[in-house]
N, C-alpha and C positions, 0 to 999 in steps of 0.2 A: 183751646180758649180762642174766641172772638176778639178781633181787634175792637169793633165796636157792634152792640147788639142791632138786629134788624129793626126793631119799633124802639122807639127811645121811651124812656120811663115817664117821660113829661107828656108823651101823647097818649098814655092811658088814662081816660076821663074815669072809668069806672070799671072794677073789677070785683065781682061779689064772692069770688072764691068757688062759684058754682060753675055753670056752664056757658054764661055770656060774658063777653068782654066789649067795653065801649071805648072807641079810639077817636080822637080829635084830630082834624086835619084840615088845611087850608083847600078848598076847591078852586082850582085856577079859572074854571070856565065861569062859576057864578061870582067869583071874589068874595067868597064869604067862607068863615069858618064853620065846619060842619062836624056833626058827632056821626060815627058808623057803629052799629051794634051788631057783632057776629058772634056766633058759638065758636067755642074753642077750636073745634075741630075744622071749621071753616077757615079760621085765621092761619091755623097750622098747615092746611092744603093750601092756601095762597103763599105762603112764604116758602114751602118746599120747591113750588115751581121756579124760584130765582136761584136755586142751588144748582150749580153747573155739575157735569158728570166729572168723574175721576180722570185726569188727564186731559180735560178739555182745555184746549188753549184760547186764551182769552185774547182779543184783538183790541187793543186800546187805541192806537193811531195807525192810520193807513193814508195811501197817496202821499201828496206832499207833506205831510205831518210827520209821516216815519222818519225817524233819524236814520235807521240802518237799511233804507230801501235801496236794493241792488237793481241796477239796469233801469231807473226810473227815466220815462221818457217825457221832457218838457213840453207842455201844451202852449 
């Protein structure tokens, strides 16, 4: 069970039950809302890229932001 879905339901602009999905998103380069139409297979392949391997250690904080840093040298 996921804490939150990878793609929010409100971002789904159109899904016809077939092979294509239309997502709406905000493009920060152009500062406009845009739609992206993808086949189902392409969307799943893009989402799979963000799944980490089993027992992969994620690093959230490092350097001076890490609370449990041992032997930190002051700059």
